[in-house]
N, C-alpha and C positions, 0 to 999 in steps of 0.2 A: 766675152773676154778675149782680148787681143792675143795673138800668137807670140810666144817668146821663143826665139831661135834656139836658145840653150835648152829649154824644156823640150822643144821638138826634137833636138838631137838626142837627148837622153831617151825619149820615148822610142825613137827609131832604133837606137842601139838595143834597148830592151826587147823590142819586137824581133829584131834580128837574132839575138841570143836565144830567145824563146823558140823561134822557128828552127834554129840549128839543133835544138834539143828536143825536137818533135812536139813542141807545145805541151810537154809533160811536166806538170808541176813538181813531181818528185825529183826528176832529173834537174830541173831548174834550181830547186833549193840545194840539192847536192852540189851543183856547179858553184853557186855563190858561197856555200860553206867552204868548199875547196879553195876558191880564190881568197877568201878571207884568211884562211889558215896559212896560205902561201905568202900573202902580202905582209901580214903581221901588223898592219896599221892601215889607216885610211889613205886613199890616194886622192889628193886634192890638187887641182891645177890652179895656180895663182895667176896674177896678172902677166907673168912672163910667158906662160903657156908654151913657149918654144922649146926651152932647154930643160924644163922640169925642175929647175932649182927650187921654186916655191913648193912643189910637191915633195921634194926631198926634205926641205926644211920642216914641212908639216908632219911628215912621217917620223923624222928624227925627234921632233918636239913631242909627238904622241908617245913614242917609245920612252923618252926621257921622263915624261909625266907619269907613265905607267910604272916605270921602275922605281920612281920616287913615291908612288902611292897617291899621287895627286892627279889633277885634271887641268888641262889647258883652258877649259871653259869656265 
């Protein structure tokens, strides 16, 4: 299977985060739960990647769908 630069970047970030947390699965889960609660929505980078406008639109759309009881998907 050929390498995908985006997948490689995600894997590298996950490895780094895990190392920073002492490779402790309990701390890792707690870390992600905390991030999820702070963010309140998914963080998705869109084609603009630079200024985060697509990410902000996705988070706003998620919040809107959640408050309306619906789903974007």
